[in-house]
C-alpha positions in Angstrom: 64.5 53.7 5.4 66.5 50.7 4.1 65.4 48.6 1.1 64.0 45.2 1.9 66.4 42.8 0.3 65.3 39.2 1.1 67.9 36.5 1.2 67.5 33.2 -0.6 66.5 31.6 2.8 63.7 34.2 3.3 62.4 33.6 -0.2 62.3 29.8 0.4 60.4 30.4 3.7 57.8 32.6 1.9 57.4 30.0 -0.8 57.0 27.2 1.7 54.4 29.3 3.5 52.4 29.9 0.3 52.5 26.1 -0.4 51.2 25.3 3.2 48.5 27.9 2.7 47.6 26.4 -0.7 47.5 22.8 0.8 45.1 24.0 3.4 42.7 25.2 0.9 42.9 22.8 -2.0 40.1 20.2 -1.9 38.1 22.2 0.6 35.2 24.5 0.7 36.4 28.1 1.0 34.8 31.5 1.3 35.1 34.0 -1.6 33.8 37.3 -2.8 32.2 38.1 -6.1 34.4 40.7 -7.8 32.6 40.8 -11.2 29.8 39.2 -13.2 30.8 38.3 -16.8 27.8 37.2 -18.9 26.9 33.9 -17.2 29.9 33.6 -15.0 30.7 35.0 -11.6 34.3 36.0 -11.0 35.2 35.1 -7.4 38.3 36.1 -5.4 39.1 33.4 -2.9 42.0 35.5 -1.3 44.9 33.7 -2.8 45.8 36.5 -5.2 44.0 34.5 -7.8 40.5 34.5 -9.0 38.2 31.8 -10.4 35.1 31.7 -12.5 31.9 29.8 -11.6 28.9 29.5 -13.9 26.0 31.5 -12.4 23.6 28.5 -12.9 25.5 26.7 -10.2 24.2 29.1 -7.7 20.6 28.0 -8.3 17.7 30.4 -8.4 19.8 33.3 -7.1 22.3 33.0 -9.9 19.7 32.4 -12.6 17.5 35.3 -11.6 20.3 37.8 -11.7 20.2 38.5 -8.0 23.8 37.7 -7.5 26.0 40.9 -7.4 29.5 42.2 -6.8 30.5 42.0 -3.2 28.4 38.9 -2.4 30.2 36.4 -0.2 29.9 32.8 -1.4 31.2 29.4 -0.5 32.9 27.4 -3.2 34.9 24.3 -3.5 38.6 24.9 -4.4 39.8 22.1 -6.6 43.1 23.5 -7.6 44.9 26.8 -6.8 46.0 27.5 -10.3 45.3 26.3 -13.8 47.1 27.1 -17.1 45.4 30.5 -17.2 46.6 31.4 -13.7 43.1 31.1 -12.3 41.8 29.1 -9.3 39.6 26.1 -10.3 36.3 26.6 -8.3 33.0 24.8 -8.1 29.8 25.7 -6.4 28.3 22.3 -7.0 31.0 20.5 -5.2 30.8 23.0 -2.4 27.1 22.2 -2.1 27.9 18.5 -2.1 30.5 18.9 0.6 28.1 21.0 2.8 25.4 18.3 2.2 27.7 15.5 3.3 28.5 17.3 6.6 24.8 18.0 7.3 23.8 14.4 6.3 26.4 12.8 8.5 25.1 14.8 11.5 21.5 13.7 10.6 22.6 10.1 10.2 24.4 10.0 13.6 21.3 11.6 15.2 19.0 9.2 13.4 17.0 12.2 12.0 15.1 12.3 8.8 16.4 14.3 5.8 14.6 16.0 2.9 15.1 15.0 -0.7 13.6 14.5 -4.1 13.5 11.3 -6.3 14.8 12.4 -9.7 15.8 9.4 -11.7 15.3 5.6 -12.0 18.3 3.3 -12.0 18.9 -0.4 -11.8 17.3 -1.8 -8.6 15.8 1.5 -7.5 16.0 5.3 -7.8 18.3 8.2 -7.2 17.4 10.9 -4.7 18.8 14.4 -4.5 19.5 15.3 -0.9 20.2 19.0 -1.5 23.4 18.4 -3.5 24.3 14.9 -2.5 23.0 12.0 -4.5 21.6 9.0 -2.6 20.3 5.6 -3.8 16.7 4.5 -2.9 16.3 0.7 -3.3 12.9 -0.3 -4.9 12.0 -2.3 -1.7 12.4 0.9 0.4 10.0 3.1 -1.7 6.8 2.1 0.2 5.2 -0.3 2.7 3.5 -2.1 -0.2 5.0 -2.6 -3.7 4.4 0.5 -5.8 3.9 0.0 -9.6 4.2 3.6 -10.7 6.6 5.9 -8.9 6.0 8.8 -11.3 3.7 10.7 -8.8 6.5 10.5 -6.2 9.2 11.9 -8.5 10.5 15.5 -8.0 8.4 16.0 -4.9 10.2 17.1 -1.7 9.7 14.5 1.0 11.4 13.0 4.0 13.8 10.0 3.9 15.7 8.0 6.5 19.4 7.4 5.8 20.2 3.7 6.2 23.9 3.7 5.2 26.7 6.3 4.4 30.1 5.6 3.0 31.9 8.9 2.2 35.0 7.1 0.8 32.9 5.6 -1.9 30.5 8.4 -2.0 27.5 6.1 -1.3 24.3 7.0 0.6 21.4 4.6 0.9 18.0 6.0 1.9 14.5 4.7 2.7 11.1 6.3 2.3 9.4 3.1 3.7 10.9 3.5 7.2 9.5 7.0 7.4 6.0 5.8 6.3 6.1 2.9 8.8 7.0 5.3 11.7 4.2 7.7 10.7 1.8 4.8 10.5 2.9 3.4 13.9 2.4 6.9 15.4 -1.1 7.2 13.8 -2.0 3.6 15.0 -0.8 4.5 18.5 -2.9 7.6 18.6 -5.9 5.8 17.2 -5.6 2.9 19.7 -5.4 5.4 22.6 -8.6 7.1 21.3 -10.6 3.8 21.3 -12.4 3.0 24.5 -13.7 -0.4 25.5 -17.5 -0.5 25.3 -17.8 2.1 22.6 -19.7 1.5 19.4 -17.8 2.3 16.2 -18.3 1.8 12.4 -15.8 -0.1 10.3 -15.4 -1.8 7.0 -14.9 -5.6 6.6 -11.4 -5.9 5.2 -10.7 -9.6 5.3 -12.5 -12.8 6.2 -10.9 -16.0 7.7 -12.3 -19.2 9.1 -12.0 -17.8 12.7 -13.4 -14.3 12.1 -13.3 -11.0 10.1 -10.8 -8.2 10.2 -12.5 -4.8 10.3 -10.8 -1.5 9.4 -11.6 1.1 11.9 -10.0 3.9 9.9 -6.3 3.1 9.8 -6.2 0.2 12.3 -7.7 -3.2 12.1 -9.8 -5.0 14.8 -10.7 -8.7 14.9 -14.3 -9.7 15.0 -14.2 -13.3 16.2 -16.7 -15.7 14.7 -18.2 -16.4 18.1 -18.8 -12.6 18.6 -20.7 -12.0 15.3 -24.1 -13.3 16.5 -25.6 -15.1 19.5 -26.6 -18.0 17.2 -24.2 -20.6 15.9 -22.2 -19.4 12.8 -20.0 -22.0 11.1 -18.2 -19.4 8.9 -18.1 -15.6 9.0 -18.9 -15.4 5.2 -22.5 -16.7 6.1 -23.1 -13.2 7.6 -20.4 -10.8 6.3 -18.8 -9.8 3.0 -15.6 -7.9 2.2 -16.3 -4.1 1.8 -19.4 -4.3 4.0 -19.8 -1.5 6.6 -20.6 -2.8 10.0 -21.4 -1.5 13.5 -19.2 -3.1 16.1 -18.5 -2.7 19.8 -15.0 -2.5 21.1 -14.6 -5.4 23.6 -10.9 -5.2 24.4 -8.0 -3.0 23.5 -4.4 -4.1 24.1 -2.3 -0.8 24.3 1.0 -2.7 24.0 0.3 -5.0 21.0 -2.4 -2.7 19.5 -4.7 -5.7 19.2 -8.4 -4.8 19.2 -11.2 -7.3 19.8 -14.6 -6.4 18.4 -18.1 -7.8 18.8 -21.4 -7.4 16.9 -23.7 -9.6 19.0 -22.9 -7.4 22.0 -25.0 -4.7 20.4 -28.1 -7.0 20.6 -30.0 -8.2 23.6 -28.5 -11.3 25.1 -31.0 -14.1 24.5 -29.8 -15.9 27.7 -31.2 -13.1 29.9 -34.1 -14.6 31.8 -33.6 -18.0 30.2 -34.9 -20.1 33.1 -38.3 -18.5 33.0 -38.5 -18.9 29.2 -37.5 -22.6 29.3 -38.9 -24.3 32.4 -37.9 -27.9 33.3 -40.0 -30.7 31.7 -41.5 -28.2 29.2 -41.6 -29.4 25.6 -40.3 -27.3 22.7 -39.7 -27.8 19.0 -36.2 -27.0 17.7 -33.9 -27.5 14.7 -30.9 -29.9 14.8 -27.8 -27.7 14.0 -24.9 -30.0 14.7 -24.3 -33.7 15.4 -21.3 -35.0 17.4 -20.3 -38.4 18.8 -21.7 -37.4 22.2 -25.0 -35.9 21.1 -26.9 -33.4 18.9 -27.2 -29.6 19.3 -30.7 -28.2 18.8 -31.5 -24.5 18.2 -34.5 -23.5 20.2 -34.4 -19.9 19.0 -31.6 -17.7 17.4 -28.7 -17.7 19.9 -30.1 -20.4 22.1 -29.0 -24.0 21.6 -29.3 -27.0 23.8 -27.6 -30.4 23.8 -29.4 -33.8 23.6 -26.9 -36.1 25.1 -26.5 -39.4 23.4 -28.0 -41.1 26.5 -31.2 -39.0 26.1 -31.7 -39.8 22.5 -33.6 -43.1 22.5 -35.1 -45.5 25.1 -34.1 -48.6 23.2 -31.2 -47.7 20.8 -28.2 -47.8 23.1 -24.6 -47.2 21.9 -25.9 -45.9 18.6 -24.3 -42.8 17.0 -26.7 -39.7 17.3 -26.5 -39.4 13.5 -28.4 -42.6 13.2 -31.3 -41.2 15.2 -31.5 -37.6 14.0 -30.2 -35.6 11.0 -28.9 -32.0 10.6 -31.7 -29.4 10.0 -34.4 -31.9 11.2 -37.2 -30.4 13.3 -37.5 -32.3 16.6 -39.6 -32.1 19.7 -37.5 -32.0 22.9 -38.0 -31.7 26.6 -36.0 -29.3 28.8 -34.1 -31.4 31.4 -31.7 -28.8 32.9 -30.9 -25.1 32.4 -27.6 -23.5 33.5 -27.6 -19.7 32.8 -24.1 -19.3 34.1 -22.5 -21.9 31.9 -25.1 -21.1 29.2 -26.1 -24.7 28.8 -29.4 -26.4 28.3 -29.7 -30.1 28.5 -32.5 -31.6 26.4 -34.1 -35.0 26.1 -35.5 -36.5 22.9 -36.7 -39.8 24.3 -38.6 -38.0 27.1 -41.1 -36.7 24.5 -42.1 -40.3 23.6 -43.7 -42.7 26.0 -41.3 -45.0 28.0 -41.7 -48.3 26.1 -41.5 -50.3 29.3 -44.4 -48.3 30.7 -46.3 -48.8 27.5 -45.5 -52.6 27.6 -46.6 -52.9 31.2 -49.9 -51.2 30.4 -50.5 -53.3 27.3 -49.3 -56.7 28.7 -50.0 -57.0 32.4 -48.4 -59.8 34.4 -49.7 -63.3 33.4 -50.4 -62.1 29.8 -49.2 -64.4 27.0 -46.9 -62.8 24.4 -45.0 -63.9 21.3 -41.6 -62.9 20.0 -38.4 -63.8 18.2 -35.4 -65.3 19.9 -32.8 -62.4 19.6 -30.0 -63.9 21.7 -28.9 -66.9 23.7 -26.7 -66.5 26.8 -25.5 -68.7 29.6 -28.3 -67.4 31.8 -31.2 -67.5 29.4 -33.0 -66.4 26.2 -33.6 -62.8 25.0 -36.9 -62.4 23.1 -37.8 -59.3 21.0 -41.3 -57.9 22.0 -43.6 -55.2 20.8 -42.3 -51.6 21.2 -38.7 -52.4 20.5 -38.1 -53.9 23.9 -36.6 -57.3 24.9 -37.8 -59.7 27.5 -35.6 -62.4 29.1 -36.5 -66.0 29.9 -34.2 -67.2 32.7 -32.8 -70.8 32.4 -35.0 -71.8 35.4 -38.2 -70.7 33.6 -37.7 -72.8 30.5 -39.0 -76.2 31.7 -40.6 -77.6 35.0 -38.7 -80.9 34.9 -35.6 -80.7 32.8 -32.5 -78.5 33.6 -32.4 -75.2 31.7 -28.9 -75.7 30.3 -30.3 -78.8 28.5 -33.5 -77.2 27.3 -31.9 -74.0 25.9 -30.1 -76.1 23.3 -33.5 -76.7 21.6 -33.9 -73.0 20.8 -32.0 -71.1 18.1 -31.8 -67.4 17.0 -34.8 -66.4 14.9 -37.2 -68.9 16.4 -40.7 -67.5 17.2 -41.7 -68.5 20.7 -44.5 -67.9 23.1 -44.0 -66.9 26.7 -45.9 -65.5 29.8 -45.1 -62.0 31.3 -43.8 -62.7 34.9 -42.6 -59.1 35.8 -41.9 -55.6 34.4 -39.4 -53.4 36.1 -39.7 -50.0 34.4 -36.9 -48.3 36.3 -34.4 -51.0 35.5 -35.9 -51.5 32.0 -36.3 -55.2 32.5 -39.1 -57.7 31.5 -39.0 -61.2 32.9 -40.7 -63.9 30.8 -41.4 -67.6 31.4 -41.9 -70.4 28.9 -42.7 -73.2 31.4 -45.5 -71.1 32.8 -47.5 -71.6 29.6 -48.4 -75.1 30.8 -49.3 -74.2 34.3 -47.6 -75.2 37.5 -47.7 -79.0 37.9 
């Protein structure tokens, strides 16, 4: 057996090999074996003919509780192969951080949630421990709505979504809000699918607007439109509802894509329009209350949920082209006649003037043809004089009926507006609402 006598070249090769080996391990997580426990330190052999010491507390509960023993295999971060004492510089904390980064990068790529704990408040947000790696949680990403006190959320394990990772800078940005929004969306989707059109549910009035009320059905809101609150006219939902009130509603429509839910309250009551024609026969008279006045007429409530329209042309026999507000006022009780009922379009046409006697009929009864009447000159036109008569009606004296001998164009100049004149009734046409008068007939036909 010959002695091994390495040459200088062999020695250089061995040295180079050890350097390569060292380069491979330095700055990486390596496996080591616990060879001894000294007070609060674990002596670890990482297989490089050198040992390192790591505080037991770095191994978490296992190290603190004395469960760690000689022979245990552990992963540590090798910072340097040798320090001044000839020992390896090892760190369990850095190993944990390295392991965490690898796991977190996988989760980030797969868009998976990660678990962590909020442990400190910093400028603009909070720091989160993601099992060894420290992440930043911006204040805006804590919750769906701004949270005043984050204390109850601190040191509690909970899921986060990684928004950004930059290993070079050691930056991780996470969000709790994204997780909450996803959970909420899932819950909403489940809730929407469980709701069926036609079902009656209970909800709480959450918000009131001009066009309706939003009702919370237990995690999802539905819109109760103002026209679906009651069969009768409601100008503003606050007349009937208040925030916080519990209401029974029927689900009218559910849009599975947009998660929009339409609700109704009136649908839970009997439709007052059922059998409407029998209830309101044509030409029958009823008393109602004026609810709304427009340029084209006035709406009258006959009973809760049933309104009819008095068209402007059916308001008065004599007041033509007058705004309905000059004839009736809101909340006034009026007697009306049913003119038409359309149950399909849910329309009732009413007449106000029909409840009063036609003034031309009344005039014809009171002043038969040949009767002498007196009135004020209301107007002068190229074809005659208009004279105001009893019952708010006008009669007309044609130019040819002013004088037996002289031309009417000449005679009309003798009359002026406001003059009181006498005349004879020549004709009354009730349908055309015309009364013909004569002045020359007062002296008889020569």
